[in-house]
C-alpha positions in Angstrom: -30.5 -16.9 -52.2 -33.8 -17.9 -50.6 -34.6 -21.6 -50.2 -37.7 -23.5 -49.2 -36.5 -26.5 -47.2 -38.5 -29.7 -46.6 -37.5 -33.2 -45.6 -38.6 -36.8 -46.3 -38.9 -38.8 -43.1 -39.3 -42.1 -44.8 -35.7 -43.0 -44.8 -33.3 -40.8 -42.9 -35.5 -37.9 -41.9 -33.3 -34.8 -41.5 -29.8 -36.2 -41.3 -27.4 -33.9 -39.7 -24.3 -33.5 -37.6 -23.1 -30.4 -35.6 -22.4 -28.2 -38.6 -24.4 -29.5 -41.7 -27.7 -31.0 -42.6 -28.9 -33.3 -45.4 -32.4 -32.9 -46.7 -34.7 -31.8 -49.6 -35.0 -28.2 -50.7 -36.5 -26.0 -53.4 -34.3 -23.1 -54.5 -35.6 -19.6 -55.0 -39.0 -19.5 -56.7 -38.7 -23.0 -58.1 -41.0 -25.8 -57.1 -38.5 -28.5 -58.1 -37.1 -30.5 -55.2 -33.4 -31.5 -54.7 -31.5 -33.5 -52.2 -28.8 -31.3 -50.8 -26.4 -30.4 -47.9 -26.4 -27.0 -46.2 -25.0 -25.4 -43.0 -27.1 -26.3 -40.0 -26.5 -23.2 -37.7 -26.5 -20.5 -40.3 -29.9 -18.7 -40.7 -29.3 -17.9 -44.3 -29.8 -21.3 -45.9 -26.6 -21.9 -47.9 -26.5 -25.1 -49.9 -23.0 -26.5 -50.5 -23.8 -29.7 -52.4 -26.7 -31.1 -54.5 -27.2 -34.7 -55.4 -29.7 -34.6 -58.3 -28.8 -31.2 -59.7 -29.4 -32.5 -63.3 -32.7 -34.3 -62.5 -35.0 -32.5 -60.1 -38.0 -34.2 -58.4 -41.2 -32.6 -59.7 -43.5 -33.4 -56.8 -43.3 -34.0 -53.0 -42.1 -37.5 -53.4 -38.4 -38.4 -52.8 -36.8 -41.1 -50.8 -33.0 -41.6 -50.2 -32.1 -45.2 -49.4 -29.3 -47.8 -49.6 -30.5 -50.5 -52.0 -29.8 -54.2 -51.8 -26.5 -53.9 -53.6 -25.2 -51.4 -51.0 -25.5 -48.4 -53.4 -27.0 -45.0 -52.4 -30.0 -44.1 -54.5 -32.6 -41.4 -54.7 -36.1 -42.5 -55.8 -39.2 -40.5 -56.7 -42.8 -41.6 -57.4 -43.3 -45.3 -58.3 -39.7 -45.9 -57.1 -38.3 -44.3 -60.3 -34.5 -43.7 -60.0 -33.7 -40.0 -59.8 -30.0 -40.2 -58.8 -27.4 -42.8 -57.8 -24.0 -42.6 -56.2 -22.9 -45.3 -58.7 -20.6 -46.9 -56.1 -18.8 -49.9 -57.6 -17.6 -51.3 -54.3 -19.6 -53.9 -52.4 -20.3 -53.7 -48.7 -21.8 -56.2 -46.2 -22.9 -53.4 -43.8 -23.2 -50.1 -45.8 -23.8 -47.0 -43.7 -24.2 -43.3 -44.5 -22.4 -40.6 -42.5 -22.6 -36.8 -42.8 -19.2 -35.6 -41.4 -18.3 -32.4 -39.6 -16.5 -31.3 -42.8 -19.7 -31.4 -44.8 -18.7 -34.6 -46.6 -21.3 -37.2 -47.1 -19.7 -40.7 -46.9 -21.1 -44.1 -47.8 -19.0 -46.6 -45.8 -18.8 -50.2 -44.9 -19.7 -50.4 -41.2 -17.6 -53.4 -40.8 -14.4 -51.6 -41.9 -12.8 -49.8 -39.0 -10.3 -47.9 -41.3 -11.5 -44.3 -41.4 -9.6 -43.8 -44.7 -11.7 -46.3 -46.5 -15.1 -45.4 -48.0 -17.3 -46.7 -50.8 -18.3 -43.2 -52.1 -18.1 -39.6 -50.9 -19.7 -36.3 -52.0 -16.4 -34.5 -51.8 -15.4 -36.4 -55.0 -18.3 -34.9 -56.8 -18.4 -31.2 -56.0 -21.0 -28.8 -57.3 -20.4 -25.0 -57.1 -18.7 -24.9 -53.7 -15.3 -25.7 -52.4 -15.0 -26.2 -48.6 -11.9 -26.5 -46.5 -10.4 -30.0 -46.9 -12.0 -30.6 -50.3 -9.7 -31.5 -53.1 -9.9 -29.7 -56.4 -8.2 -31.7 -59.1 -7.4 -35.2 -60.3 -7.1 -38.8 -58.9 -4.8 -40.1 -61.6 -5.3 -43.7 -60.6 -9.0 -43.7 -61.3 -9.2 -40.7 -63.7 -11.6 -38.8 -61.4 -11.7 -35.1 -62.2 -13.0 -33.1 -59.2 -14.1 -29.9 -60.9 -16.5 -27.2 -59.7 -19.3 -25.8 -61.9 -21.6 -22.9 -61.1 -25.3 -23.2 -60.7 -27.1 -22.2 -63.9 -29.0 -19.6 -61.9 -30.3 -19.1 -58.3 -33.5 -21.1 -59.2 -31.6 -23.9 -61.0 -28.6 -25.8 -59.5 -27.9 -27.6 -62.7 -24.4 -27.0 -64.0 -23.8 -23.7 -65.8 -20.9 -23.0 -68.2 -18.6 -21.4 -65.6 -16.2 -24.1 -64.3 -13.0 -24.4 -62.2 -10.5 -27.2 -62.1 -6.9 -28.2 -62.8 -5.4 -28.3 -66.3 -3.3 -31.4 -66.6 0.1 -31.1 -68.3 3.8 -31.3 -67.2 3.4 -28.1 -65.2 -0.3 -28.2 -64.1 -2.3 -25.0 -63.4 -5.5 -24.1 -61.6 -7.9 -22.7 -64.4 -11.4 -21.3 -64.8 -13.3 -21.8 -68.0 -16.3 -20.0 -69.5 -17.8 -22.7 -71.7 -14.9 -24.3 -73.6 -12.7 -21.2 -73.5 -10.1 -20.6 -70.8 -11.3 -17.6 -68.7 -8.7 -17.2 -66.0 -5.4 -18.9 -65.2 -3.6 -18.8 -61.8 -0.1 -19.6 -62.9 1.8 -22.7 -61.9 2.4 -23.6 -58.2 5.8 -22.4 -57.0 6.0 -24.0 -53.5 4.4 -21.1 -51.7 1.5 -20.1 -54.0 0.9 -19.2 -57.6 2.5 -16.3 -59.5 -0.9 -15.0 -60.8 -2.7 -14.9 -57.5 -1.0 -12.5 -55.0 -3.7 -13.2 -52.4 -2.7 -16.9 -52.3 0.2 -16.4 -50.0 1.0 -17.2 -46.3 -1.6 -15.4 -44.1 -3.1 -15.9 -40.6 -6.5 -17.0 -41.9 -6.0 -19.7 -44.6 -3.4 -22.3 -45.5 -3.0 -23.9 -48.9 -1.8 -27.2 -50.3 -0.9 -28.2 -53.8 0.1 -31.8 -54.7 1.4 -33.1 -58.0 2.7 -36.6 -58.1 2.1 -39.9 -59.9 -1.1 -40.6 -58.0 -2.9 -37.2 -57.9 -2.8 -33.6 -58.7 -5.0 -31.3 -56.5 -5.3 -28.0 -54.7 -7.0 -27.6 -51.3 -7.2 -25.0 -48.6 -7.9 -25.1 -44.8 -8.7 -22.6 -42.1 -6.1 -22.1 -39.4 -8.8 -21.1 -36.8 -11.5 -23.9 -36.7 -14.1 -21.4 -35.6 -13.9 -19.6 -39.0 -16.6 -20.7 -41.5 -15.5 -20.2 -45.0 -16.5 -21.4 -48.5 -15.5 -20.7 -52.1 -18.3 -20.4 -54.7 -18.5 -20.2 -58.4 -21.0 -17.4 -59.3 -22.5 -17.7 -62.8 -24.3 -14.4 -62.6 -21.1 -12.3 -62.7 -18.5 -15.0 -63.7 -16.5 -14.7 -60.5 -15.1 -17.2 -58.1 -15.8 -15.8 -54.6 -14.3 -16.6 -51.2 -16.7 -15.9 -48.3 -16.3 -15.8 -44.5 -19.4 -16.0 -42.2 -19.7 -13.1 -39.8 -21.7 -14.2 -36.8 -22.2 -10.7 -35.4 -24.1 -9.4 -38.5 -25.4 -12.9 -39.7 -23.9 -12.3 -43.2 -21.5 -13.8 -45.6 -18.6 -11.4 -46.0 -16.7 -11.4 -49.3 -13.0 -12.0 -48.6 -11.7 -12.3 -52.1 -13.0 -12.4 -55.7 -11.4 -13.6 -59.0 -11.0 -12.1 -61.6 -9.7 -9.1 -59.8 -9.4 -6.7 -62.8 -9.0 -6.6 -66.6 -5.5 -8.0 -66.5 -6.9 -11.3 -65.1 -8.6 -11.8 -68.5 -6.9 -14.8 -70.1 -4.4 -13.8 -72.8 -5.7 -10.2 -73.0 -2.5 -8.9 -74.4 -1.6 -11.7 -76.8 1.8 -13.3 -77.3 4.7 -11.5 -75.5 2.3 -8.9 -74.2 2.5 -7.8 -70.6 -0.6 -6.6 -68.9 0.1 -3.7 -66.4 -3.0 -2.5 -64.7 -1.5 0.9 -63.8 -0.6 1.7 -67.4 -2.6 3.2 -70.2 -3.2 1.2 -72.3 -2.9 -1.8 -69.9 -1.2 -3.9 -72.6 2.5 -3.3 -73.2 5.0 -5.4 -75.1 7.8 -7.0 -73.1 11.1 -5.2 -73.5 12.7 -6.3 -76.8 9.3 -6.8 -78.5 7.0 -4.5 -80.5 3.3 -4.7 -81.5 2.8 -7.2 -84.3 0.1 -4.9 -85.8 0.4 -1.2 -84.9 -2.9 -0.5 -86.6 -4.9 -2.8 -84.3 -2.7 -2.2 -81.2 -3.5 1.5 -81.0 -7.4 1.1 -80.9 -7.0 -1.2 -78.0 -7.2 -4.5 -79.8 -4.2 -6.5 -78.5 -5.1 -10.0 -79.5 -2.4 -10.2 -82.2 0.2 -9.6 -79.5 3.9 -8.6 -80.0 6.9 -9.8 -82.0 10.6 -9.5 -81.5 12.4 -6.4 -82.7 15.4 -8.6 -83.5 15.1 -12.3 -84.4 17.0 -15.0 -82.4 20.0 -16.6 -83.9 19.6 -20.1 -82.6 22.3 -21.6 -84.9 24.9 -19.6 -83.0 23.9 -19.8 -79.3 26.7 -17.4 -78.4 24.5 -14.6 -79.9 21.6 -15.4 -77.6 21.2 -14.7 -73.9 18.5 -14.1 -71.3 16.9 -11.0 -69.9 15.4 -11.2 -66.4 11.9 -9.9 -65.9 10.8 -9.4 -62.3 7.3 -9.6 -60.7 5.5 -11.4 -63.5 2.6 -13.8 -63.6 4.4 -16.7 -65.4 3.2 -17.6 -68.9 0.7 -20.3 -69.8 2.4 -23.6 -69.0 0.6 -25.7 -71.7 3.9 -25.9 -73.6 6.3 -26.2 -70.8 8.6 -28.7 -69.1 9.6 -29.1 -65.4 12.6 -30.8 -63.7 12.4 -30.4 -59.9 16.1 -31.5 -59.4 17.8 -28.8 -61.6 19.4 -25.6 -60.3 18.7 -22.3 -62.0 22.1 -22.3 -63.6 21.5 -25.8 -65.0 18.1 -24.6 -66.2 19.7 -21.8 -68.1 22.1 -24.2 -69.8 19.2 -26.6 -70.7 17.2 -23.8 -72.2 20.2 -22.3 -74.1 21.0 -25.6 -75.7 17.4 -26.1 -77.1 16.4 -23.7 -79.9 12.8 -24.2 -79.0 13.2 -23.0 -75.5 12.2 -19.3 -75.1 12.1 -18.8 -71.3 12.9 -20.4 -68.0 12.4 -19.9 -64.2 12.7 -21.7 -60.9 9.8 -24.1 -60.4 10.0 -23.6 -56.6 10.8 -20.3 -55.0 11.2 -21.5 -51.5 14.6 -21.1 -49.7 16.2 -19.1 -52.5 14.7 -21.1 -55.4 15.1 -24.6 -56.9 13.9 -26.7 -59.8 13.6 -25.7 -63.4 10.6 -24.7 -65.5 11.1 -24.2 -69.3 8.7 -22.7 -71.9 8.5 -23.6 -75.5 6.4 -21.6 -78.1 4.9 -18.2 -77.6 4.7 -16.7 -74.1 1.1 -15.8 -73.4 -1.1 -14.5 -70.6 1.6 -12.5 -68.7 0.9 -9.7 -66.3 3.0 -7.5 -64.1 2.7 -7.1 -60.3 4.2 -4.3 -58.3 4.8 -6.4 -55.2 4.3 -10.0 -56.2 4.8 -12.3 -59.1 7.9 -14.3 -60.1 11.2 -13.9 -62.0 11.2 -15.0 -65.6 14.3 -15.3 -67.8 13.3 -14.6 -71.5 15.6 -15.6 -74.4 16.9 -12.5 -76.2 19.4 -11.7 -78.9 22.7 -10.5 -77.4 22.2 -7.1 -79.2 19.0 -6.5 -77.2 20.7 -7.3 -73.9 23.6 -5.1 -74.7 21.3 -2.2 -75.5 19.7 -2.6 -72.1 23.1 -2.7 -70.4 24.2 0.4 -72.2 21.1 2.2 -71.0 21.9 1.1 -67.4 25.5 2.4 -67.8 24.2 5.9 -68.9 22.0 6.0 -65.8 24.8 5.1 -63.5 27.1 7.8 -65.1 24.3 10.5 -64.6 23.9 9.5 -61.0 27.6 9.6 -60.3 27.9 13.1 -61.9 25.0 14.3 -59.8 26.6 13.0 -56.6 29.9 14.7 -57.5 28.1 18.0 -58.1 26.3 17.7 -54.8 29.6 17.1 -53.0 31.2 20.1 -54.7 28.4 22.4 -53.5 29.1 22.2 -49.8 32.8 22.9 -50.2 32.1 26.0 -52.3 29.5 27.1 -49.7 32.0 26.7 -46.9 34.5 28.9 -48.8 31.8 31.7 -48.9 31.6 31.5 -45.1 28.0 30.0 -44.8 27.1 27.3 -42.3 28.1 23.7 -43.3 24.8 21.9 -42.8 22.7 24.5 -44.7 24.3 23.4 -47.9 22.3 20.2 -47.8 18.9 21.8 -47.4 
């Protein structure tokens, strides 16, 4: 992305710290002017925040100032208001600071507490998430920190590709395309999320997820402070991309991109469908289920999903049990419930005693697992991973579970017979006078 940068010297001039700069710029071929923040020492001008993204300045005017009420405002010709920080807090000595993190803070210079601020740009992200930025909710104020892509490279106004946290009992990190859910990560499990295998302990990045009475948010940080990294919402291909700056080649290197493949498409396989990227077709019904419409399933339209081969008998819970599925992206948690203090055994009992409960799992997989997550209603947006994912216990009629157990028994019998035959072979070979070890070749 090419940018033409210029700066107003009437208030702050070019305000900068060691890593970032604040000033006016014009993106791409546009002549519109915006107030933004970008990396100072990176030759490829990379904007990480825009103040007036919805209201560009149409000429060379533009003044950023702190007004008489202590609020940060951007003015154009004839002192017309272009943008305001809308700070509701009063300050006797308001000051503006651009921090090493890339965060622009309006503070009271008389307040020595570094945790206090009147307003900060990190609370109003644009298309970029930096290390230390929070994606999510301040539940006390109702502030929703959500990213939205630039409409295009010439226009930083919000596009329809957004990323944030869906609030419910078991919150999830979600991307939307317009008003429709586009990608879902799966709920946080203490180490990462079941739908994003790359979000796991590694030597480059660390991750935090908080969910309490005050806030719900996700953030990441770099373990090596010399690494420059950013996450960007890209409207042109509807991908969220994580980049690392490579100094030797002076380029941004793509580290990870989401969605990764077709199975990341939200609810591709419908209810009780399991997306397996190595299969053909990629959508398969969970064991114990069958396509709801065989006519539409075959031509690769899986939206109607799957249905049970045998219906549950909730009135007699002795006839129901659970089948363990391994390595899954856990289902959409919109209709789910969490108790962090329950054991997995208590979770099973809780689910079995509720006719509406269709599946359960540990809510935290650390140290052998703890906590209880329960699902009500159809299980949707599931995918299979070969070396990741999480265990999910799905409610099944006892007859379906017995069928699976019988199949396992047959496999074990075949293996045992094969082993006996192999052991008989060497003894017979020895009787014929051949060398003992050759019988195993």
